[in-house]
Biopython code that builds the backbone (N, CA, C, O; Angstrom):
import numpy as np
from Bio.PDB.StructureBuilder import StructureBuilder

atoms = [
    (1, "MET", "N", (-86.519, -274.082, -18.478)),
    (1, "MET", "CA", (-86.393, -274.248, -17.043)),
    (1, "MET", "C", (-86.680, -275.427, -16.701)),
    (1, "MET", "O", (-87.844, -275.756, -16.930)),
    (2, "THR", "N", (-85.809, -276.418, -16.080)),
    (2, "THR", "CA", (-86.078, -277.734, -15.601)),
    (2, "THR", "C", (-86.563, -277.619, -14.170)),
    (2, "THR", "O", (-86.417, -276.572, -13.540)),
    (3, "PRO", "N", (-87.140, -278.692, -13.657)),
    (3, "PRO", "CA", (-87.482, -278.850, -12.467)),
    (3, "PRO", "C", (-86.261, -278.824, -11.373)),
    (3, "PRO", "O", (-86.578, -278.418, -10.255)),
    (4, "ILE", "N", (-85.164, -279.139, -11.537)),
    (4, "ILE", "CA", (-84.091, -278.988, -10.698)),
    (4, "ILE", "C", (-83.588, -277.678, -10.717)),
    (4, "ILE", "O", (-82.982, -277.279, -9.723)),
    (5, "GLN", "N", (-83.777, -276.783, -11.906)),
    (5, "GLN", "CA", (-83.314, -275.670, -12.104)),
    (5, "GLN", "C", (-84.133, -274.661, -11.271)),
    (5, "GLN", "O", (-83.591, -273.683, -10.756)),
    (6, "CYS", "N", (-85.354, -274.901, -11.159)),
    (6, "CYS", "CA", (-86.613, -274.256, -10.524)),
    (6, "CYS", "C", (-85.908, -274.332, -8.944)),
    (6, "CYS", "O", (-85.580, -273.339, -8.295)),
    (7, "LYS", "N", (-85.776, -275.632, -8.539)),
    (7, "LYS", "CA", (-85.417, -275.725, -7.064)),
    (7, "LYS", "C", (-84.264, -275.127, -6.717)),
    (7, "LYS", "O", (-84.137, -274.661, -5.584)),
    (8, "MET", "N", (-83.200, -275.053, -7.703)),
    (8, "MET", "CA", (-81.945, -274.210, -7.625)),
    (8, "MET", "C", (-81.995, -272.934, -7.457)),
    (8, "MET", "O", (-81.301, -272.370, -6.611)),
    (9, "ALA", "N", (-82.992, -272.186, -8.400)),
    (9, "ALA", "CA", (-83.126, -271.129, -8.203)),
    (9, "ALA", "C", (-84.018, -270.478, -6.873)),
    (9, "ALA", "O", (-83.819, -269.319, -6.510)),
    (10, "ARG", "N", (-84.959, -271.315, -6.241)),
    (10, "ARG", "CA", (-85.405, -270.737, -5.069)),
    (10, "ARG", "C", (-84.388, -270.602, -3.871)),
    (10, "ARG", "O", (-84.203, -269.675, -3.082)),
    (11, "VAL", "N", (-83.707, -272.007, -4.017)),
    (11, "VAL", "CA", (-82.695, -271.728, -2.844)),
    (11, "VAL", "C", (-81.792, -270.577, -2.904)),
    (11, "VAL", "O", (-81.349, -270.048, -1.884)),
    (12, "ALA", "N", (-81.496, -270.157, -4.180)),
    (12, "ALA", "CA", (-80.348, -269.182, -4.438)),
    (12, "ALA", "C", (-81.232, -267.871, -3.649)),
    (12, "ALA", "O", (-80.837, -267.327, -2.618)),
    (13, "LEU", "N", (-82.149, -267.613, -4.181)),
    (13, "LEU", "CA", (-82.925, -266.379, -3.539)),
    (13, "LEU", "C", (-83.406, -266.602, -2.194)),
    (13, "LEU", "O", (-83.895, -265.644, -1.595)),
    (14, "GLY", "N", (-83.338, -267.697, -1.655)),
    (14, "GLY", "CA", (-83.957, -267.803, -0.320)),
    (14, "GLY", "C", (-85.599, -267.789, -0.327)),
    (14, "GLY", "O", (-86.280, -267.276, 0.561)),
    (15, "TRP", "N", (-86.085, -268.423, -1.448)),
    (15, "TRP", "CA", (-87.695, -268.295, -1.526)),
    (15, "TRP", "C", (-87.900, -269.688, -1.314)),
    (15, "TRP", "O", (-87.137, -270.591, -1.660)),
    (16, "GLY", "N", (-89.366, -269.833, -0.511)),
    (16, "GLY", "CA", (-90.091, -271.411, -0.412)),
    (16, "GLY", "C", (-91.082, -271.032, -1.432)),
    (16, "GLY", "O", (-91.377, -269.927, -1.888)),
    (17, "THR", "N", (-91.575, -272.344, -1.710)),
    (17, "THR", "CA", (-92.737, -272.685, -2.705)),
    (17, "THR", "C", (-93.755, -271.604, -2.549)),
    (17, "THR", "O", (-94.110, -271.022, -3.574)),
    (18, "ARG", "N", (-94.233, -271.282, -1.484)),
    (18, "ARG", "CA", (-95.090, -270.111, -1.386)),
    (18, "ARG", "C", (-94.650, -268.762, -1.881)),
    (18, "ARG", "O", (-95.316, -268.036, -2.620)),
    (19, "ASP", "N", (-93.538, -268.522, -1.429)),
    (19, "ASP", "CA", (-93.026, -267.247, -1.899)),
    (19, "ASP", "C", (-92.936, -267.019, -3.661)),
    (19, "ASP", "O", (-93.197, -265.982, -4.271)),
    (20, "LEU", "N", (-92.504, -268.276, -4.201)),
    (20, "LEU", "CA", (-92.376, -268.260, -5.574)),
    (20, "LEU", "C", (-93.388, -268.322, -6.284)),
    (20, "LEU", "O", (-93.438, -267.890, -7.435)),
    (21, "ALA", "N", (-94.647, -269.062, -5.466)),
    (21, "ALA", "CA", (-95.919, -268.998, -6.064)),
    (21, "ALA", "C", (-96.526, -267.628, -6.170)),
    (21, "ALA", "O", (-97.044, -267.216, -7.208)),
    (22, "ALA", "N", (-96.422, -266.787, -4.808)),
    (22, "ALA", "CA", (-96.781, -265.557, -4.960)),
    (22, "ALA", "C", (-96.372, -264.662, -6.068)),
    (22, "ALA", "O", (-97.177, -264.058, -6.778)),
    (23, "LYS", "N", (-95.094, -264.605, -6.181)),
    (23, "LYS", "CA", (-94.382, -263.798, -7.204)),
    (23, "LYS", "C", (-94.890, -264.337, -8.593)),
    (23, "LYS", "O", (-94.960, -263.445, -9.438)),
    (24, "ALA", "N", (-95.185, -265.334, -8.938)),
    (24, "ALA", "CA", (-95.501, -265.901, -10.133)),
    (24, "ALA", "C", (-96.989, -266.036, -10.361)),
    (24, "ALA", "O", (-97.412, -266.373, -11.467)),
    (25, "GLY", "N", (-97.720, -265.807, -9.435)),
    (25, "GLY", "CA", (-99.299, -265.804, -9.482)),
    (25, "GLY", "C", (-100.062, -267.142, -9.815)),
    (25, "GLY", "O", (-101.108, -267.290, -10.447)),
    (26, "VAL", "N", (-99.260, -268.060, -9.226)),
    (26, "VAL", "CA", (-99.668, -269.680, -9.341)),
    (26, "VAL", "C", (-99.897, -270.018, -7.975)),
    (26, "VAL", "O", (-99.643, -269.257, -7.042)),
    (27, "SER", "N", (-100.428, -271.277, -7.850)),
    (27, "SER", "CA", (-100.729, -271.844, -6.554)),
    (27, "SER", "C", (-99.585, -272.473, -6.093)),
    (27, "SER", "O", (-98.834, -272.773, -7.022)),
    (28, "PRO", "N", (-99.070, -272.867, -4.693)),
    (28, "PRO", "CA", (-98.082, -273.333, -4.443)),
    (28, "PRO", "C", (-97.947, -274.787, -4.638)),
    (28, "PRO", "O", (-96.860, -275.353, -4.522)),
    (29, "ASP", "N", (-99.264, -275.521, -4.995)),
    (29, "ASP", "CA", (-99.273, -276.995, -5.633)),
    (29, "ASP", "C", (-98.790, -276.882, -6.880)),
    (29, "ASP", "O", (-98.170, -277.877, -7.255)),
    (30, "THR", "N", (-98.865, -276.049, -7.601)),
    (30, "THR", "CA", (-98.314, -275.834, -9.074)),
    (30, "THR", "C", (-96.752, -275.633, -8.994)),
    (30, "THR", "O", (-96.056, -276.119, -9.886)),
    (31, "ILE", "N", (-96.256, -275.026, -8.094)),
    (31, "ILE", "CA", (-94.710, -275.253, -7.801)),
    (31, "ILE", "C", (-94.353, -276.617, -7.396)),
    (31, "ILE", "O", (-93.453, -277.231, -7.969)),
    (32, "ALA", "N", (-95.007, -277.091, -6.462)),
    (32, "ALA", "CA", (-94.609, -278.440, -5.861)),
    (32, "ALA", "C", (-94.565, -279.504, -7.222)),
    (32, "ALA", "O", (-93.663, -280.260, -7.584)),
    (33, "ARG", "N", (-95.702, -279.281, -7.721)),
    (33, "ARG", "CA", (-95.863, -280.574, -8.814)),
    (33, "ARG", "C", (-94.722, -280.407, -9.835)),
    (33, "ARG", "O", (-93.971, -281.337, -10.132)),
    (34, "PHE", "N", (-94.616, -278.866, -10.483)),
    (34, "PHE", "CA", (-93.323, -278.867, -11.258)),
    (34, "PHE", "C", (-91.926, -279.520, -10.677)),
    (34, "PHE", "O", (-91.198, -280.345, -11.228)),
    (35, "GLU", "N", (-91.787, -278.915, -9.438)),
    (35, "GLU", "CA", (-90.450, -279.539, -8.973)),
    (35, "GLU", "C", (-90.424, -280.990, -8.742)),
    (35, "GLU", "O", (-89.317, -281.526, -8.696)),
    (36, "ARG", "N", (-91.460, -281.690, -8.591)),
    (36, "ARG", "CA", (-91.703, -283.065, -8.665)),
    (36, "ARG", "C", (-91.634, -283.815, -10.008)),
    (36, "ARG", "O", (-91.733, -285.040, -10.072)),
    (37, "GLY", "N", (-91.458, -283.005, -11.096)),
    (37, "GLY", "CA", (-91.177, -283.480, -12.515)),
    (37, "GLY", "C", (-92.661, -283.590, -13.211)),
    (37, "GLY", "O", (-92.724, -284.228, -14.262)),
    (38, "GLU", "N", (-93.526, -283.165, -12.829)),
    (38, "GLU", "CA", (-94.777, -283.149, -13.556)),
    (38, "GLU", "C", (-94.957, -282.060, -14.495)),
    (38, "GLU", "O", (-94.625, -280.898, -14.258)),
    (39, "GLN", "N", (-95.595, -282.548, -15.776)),
    (39, "GLN", "CA", (-95.584, -281.702, -16.896)),
    (39, "GLN", "C", (-96.400, -280.500, -16.611)),
    (39, "GLN", "O", (-97.453, -280.764, -16.031)),
    (40, "LEU", "N", (-96.169, -279.112, -16.894)),
    (40, "LEU", "CA", (-97.072, -278.067, -16.653)),
    (40, "LEU", "C", (-97.198, -277.696, -18.179)),
    (40, "LEU", "O", (-96.622, -278.170, -19.158)),
    (41, "LYS", "N", (-98.352, -276.466, -18.038)),
    (41, "LYS", "CA", (-98.421, -275.936, -19.544)),
    (41, "LYS", "C", (-97.270, -274.951, -19.686)),
    (41, "LYS", "O", (-96.829, -274.344, -18.711)),
    (42, "SER", "N", (-96.802, -274.805, -20.891)),
    (42, "SER", "CA", (-95.596, -274.313, -21.371)),
    (42, "SER", "C", (-95.529, -272.774, -20.789)),
    (42, "SER", "O", (-94.494, -272.285, -20.335)),
    (43, "ALA", "N", (-96.912, -272.019, -20.880)),
    (43, "ALA", "CA", (-97.076, -270.730, -20.502)),
    (43, "ALA", "C", (-96.824, -270.714, -18.746)),
    (43, "ALA", "O", (-96.127, -269.914, -18.122)),
    (44, "THR", "N", (-97.482, -271.654, -18.301)),
    (44, "THR", "CA", (-97.361, -271.705, -16.933)),
    (44, "THR", "C", (-95.736, -271.561, -16.430)),
    (44, "THR", "O", (-95.378, -270.786, -15.543)),
    (45, "VAL", "N", (-94.765, -272.540, -17.243)),
    (45, "VAL", "CA", (-93.493, -272.597, -16.696)),
    (45, "VAL", "C", (-92.661, -271.245, -17.310)),
    (45, "VAL", "O", (-91.577, -270.823, -16.907)),
    (46, "ALA", "N", (-93.428, -270.743, -18.314)),
    (46, "ALA", "CA", (-92.745, -269.480, -18.800)),
    (46, "ALA", "C", (-92.993, -268.389, -17.504)),
    (46, "ALA", "O", (-92.063, -267.744, -17.021)),
    (47, "THR", "N", (-94.305, -268.300, -17.057)),
    (47, "THR", "CA", (-94.768, -267.364, -15.951)),
    (47, "THR", "C", (-93.768, -267.584, -14.654)),
    (47, "THR", "O", (-93.318, -266.601, -14.066)),
    (48, "ILE", "N", (-93.448, -268.930, -14.241)),
    (48, "ILE", "CA", (-92.495, -268.929, -13.169)),
    (48, "ILE", "C", (-91.190, -268.653, -13.365)),
    (48, "ILE", "O", (-90.500, -268.199, -12.453)),
    (49, "GLN", "N", (-90.669, -268.920, -14.689)),
    (49, "GLN", "CA", (-89.354, -268.490, -14.943)),
    (49, "GLN", "C", (-89.330, -266.939, -15.031)),
    (49, "GLN", "O", (-88.344, -266.304, -14.656)),
    (50, "ALA", "N", (-90.595, -266.263, -15.607)),
    (50, "ALA", "CA", (-90.392, -264.648, -15.437)),
    (50, "ALA", "C", (-90.262, -264.279, -14.011)),
    (50, "ALA", "O", (-89.477, -263.349, -13.823)),
    (51, "ALA", "N", (-90.802, -264.744, -13.012)),
    (51, "ALA", "CA", (-90.832, -264.576, -11.811)),
    (51, "ALA", "C", (-89.102, -264.449, -11.342)),
    (51, "ALA", "O", (-88.557, -263.505, -10.771)),
    (52, "PHE", "N", (-88.553, -265.635, -11.767)),
    (52, "PHE", "CA", (-87.175, -265.829, -11.227)),
    (52, "PHE", "C", (-86.463, -264.553, -11.915)),
    (52, "PHE", "O", (-85.866, -263.708, -11.248)),
    (53, "HIS", "N", (-86.586, -264.505, -13.277)),
    (53, "HIS", "CA", (-85.852, -263.348, -14.235)),
    (53, "HIS", "C", (-86.000, -262.167, -13.271)),
    (53, "HIS", "O", (-84.976, -261.558, -12.959)),
    (54, "ALA", "N", (-87.067, -261.826, -12.822)),
    (54, "ALA", "CA", (-87.247, -260.552, -12.179)),
    (54, "ALA", "C", (-86.739, -260.442, -10.703)),
    (54, "ALA", "O", (-86.686, -259.365, -10.110)),
    (55, "GLY", "N", (-86.377, -261.614, -10.170)),
    (55, "GLY", "CA", (-85.681, -261.850, -8.920)),
    (55, "GLY", "C", (-84.318, -261.725, -9.285)),
    (55, "GLY", "O", (-83.575, -261.522, -8.325)),
    (56, "GLY", "N", (-83.690, -261.796, -10.572)),
    (56, "GLY", "CA", (-82.386, -261.659, -10.591)),
    (56, "GLY", "C", (-81.769, -262.742, -11.127)),
    (56, "GLY", "O", (-80.554, -262.672, -11.308)),
    (57, "ILE", "N", (-82.464, -263.903, -11.469)),
    (57, "ILE", "CA", (-81.903, -265.236, -11.916)),
    (57, "ILE", "C", (-81.769, -265.263, -13.195)),
    (57, "ILE", "O", (-82.617, -264.676, -13.868)),
    (58, "GLU", "N", (-80.625, -265.979, -13.871)),
    (58, "GLU", "CA", (-80.381, -266.162, -15.064)),
    (58, "GLU", "C", (-80.365, -267.822, -15.089)),
    (58, "GLU", "O", (-79.888, -268.479, -14.164)),
    (59, "PHE", "N", (-80.903, -268.354, -16.174)),
    (59, "PHE", "CA", (-80.863, -270.125, -16.300)),
    (59, "PHE", "C", (-79.757, -270.231, -17.119)),
    (59, "PHE", "O", (-79.569, -269.480, -18.076)),
    (60, "ILE", "N", (-78.919, -271.243, -16.751)),
    (60, "ILE", "CA", (-77.855, -271.801, -17.704)),
    (60, "ILE", "C", (-78.221, -273.025, -18.513)),
    (60, "ILE", "O", (-78.265, -274.059, -17.846)),
    (61, "PRO", "N", (-78.484, -273.136, -19.757)),
    (61, "PRO", "CA", (-78.836, -274.340, -20.563)),
    (61, "PRO", "C", (-77.686, -275.281, -20.430)),
    (61, "PRO", "O", (-76.564, -274.994, -20.013)),
    (62, "GLU", "N", (-78.104, -276.422, -20.832)),
    (62, "GLU", "CA", (-77.141, -277.893, -21.134)),
    (62, "GLU", "C", (-76.059, -277.316, -21.936)),
    (62, "GLU", "O", (-76.380, -276.910, -23.053)),
    (63, "ASN", "N", (-74.726, -277.196, -21.542)),
    (63, "ASN", "CA", (-73.786, -277.100, -22.347)),
    (63, "ASN", "C", (-72.614, -277.711, -22.409)),
    (63, "ASN", "O", (-71.581, -277.133, -22.750)),
    (64, "GLY", "N", (-72.715, -279.442, -21.946)),
    (64, "GLY", "CA", (-71.637, -279.986, -21.966)),
    (64, "GLY", "C", (-71.143, -280.371, -20.217)),
    (64, "GLY", "O", (-70.598, -281.388, -19.787)),
    (65, "GLY", "N", (-71.613, -279.046, -19.445)),
    (65, "GLY", "CA", (-71.706, -279.258, -17.989)),
    (65, "GLY", "C", (-72.723, -279.541, -17.153)),
    (65, "GLY", "O", (-72.659, -279.817, -15.955)),
    (66, "GLY", "N", (-73.609, -279.460, -17.812)),
    (66, "GLY", "CA", (-74.927, -279.540, -16.880)),
    (66, "GLY", "C", (-75.750, -278.213, -16.839)),
    (66, "GLY", "O", (-75.161, -277.183, -17.167)),
    (67, "VAL", "N", (-77.002, -278.151, -16.481)),
    (67, "VAL", "CA", (-77.847, -277.003, -16.536)),
    (67, "VAL", "C", (-77.372, -276.568, -15.166)),
    (67, "VAL", "O", (-76.737, -277.264, -14.374)),
    (68, "GLY", "N", (-77.764, -275.343, -15.003)),
    (68, "GLY", "CA", (-77.671, -274.467, -13.635)),
    (68, "GLY", "C", (-78.370, -273.182, -13.734)),
    (68, "GLY", "O", (-79.141, -272.870, -14.642)),
    (69, "VAL", "N", (-77.970, -272.315, -12.519)),
    (69, "VAL", "CA", (-78.734, -271.193, -12.499)),
    (69, "VAL", "C", (-77.612, -270.242, -12.060)),
    (69, "VAL", "O", (-76.582, -270.752, -11.619)),
    (70, "ARG", "N", (-77.724, -268.784, -12.148)),
    (70, "ARG", "CA", (-76.768, -267.954, -11.554)),
    (70, "ARG", "C", (-77.492, -266.589, -11.633)),
    (70, "ARG", "O", (-78.393, -266.301, -12.421)),
    (71, "PHE", "N", (-76.984, -265.855, -10.751)),
    (71, "PHE", "CA", (-77.541, -264.552, -10.497)),
    (71, "PHE", "C", (-76.994, -263.570, -11.546)),
    (71, "PHE", "O", (-75.781, -263.366, -11.588)),
    (72, "LYS", "N", (-77.874, -262.923, -12.436)),
    (72, "LYS", "CA", (-77.580, -261.790, -13.618)),
    (72, "LYS", "C", (-76.889, -260.980, -13.128)),
    (72, "LYS", "O", (-77.149, -260.559, -12.001)),
    (73, "LYS", "N", (-75.756, -260.510, -13.877)),
    (73, "LYS", "CA", (-74.879, -259.492, -13.840)),
    (73, "LYS", "C", (-75.575, -258.250, -13.646)),
    (73, "LYS", "O", (-76.318, -257.934, -14.575)),
    (74, "PRO", "N", (-75.499, -257.274, -12.420)),
    (74, "PRO", "CA", (-76.256, -255.929, -12.438)),
    (74, "PRO", "C", (-75.950, -255.042, -13.967)),
    (74, "PRO", "O", (-74.935, -255.136, -14.657)),
    (75, "ALA", "N", (-76.725, -254.489, -14.135)),
    (75, "ALA", "CA", (-76.753, -253.682, -14.964)),
    (75, "ALA", "C", (-75.972, -252.446, -14.744)),
    (75, "ALA", "O", (-76.214, -251.861, -13.689)),
    (76, "SER", "N", (-74.922, -251.840, -15.671)),
    (76, "SER", "CA", (-74.141, -250.715, -14.969)),
    (76, "SER", "C", (-74.378, -249.197, -15.567)),
    (76, "SER", "O", (-73.793, -248.237, -15.065)),
]
sb = StructureBuilder()
sb.init_structure("model")
sb.init_model(0)
sb.init_chain("A")
sb.init_seg("    ")
for serial, (resi, resn, name, xyz) in enumerate(atoms, 1):
    if name == "N":
        sb.init_residue(resn, " ", resi, " ")
    sb.init_atom(name, np.array(xyz, "f"), 0.0, 1.0, " ", f" {name:<3s}", serial, name[0])
structure = sb.get_structure()
């Protein structure tokens, strides 16, 4: 997950930095630092990404069209 993907996912879910921080169990400052492009521990990024996955977000890697996010397809 890149900083821009973090911002995109937050907007898609309608979450502010405080919402994401609460769901991920980190401080709002940690979210702000990551979105500014500061380096975080990989475990912290994984925790933030897990909160998004629980919220229904899927991350799209660089595949020639750029990175992105989308909602996960609901399980049938």
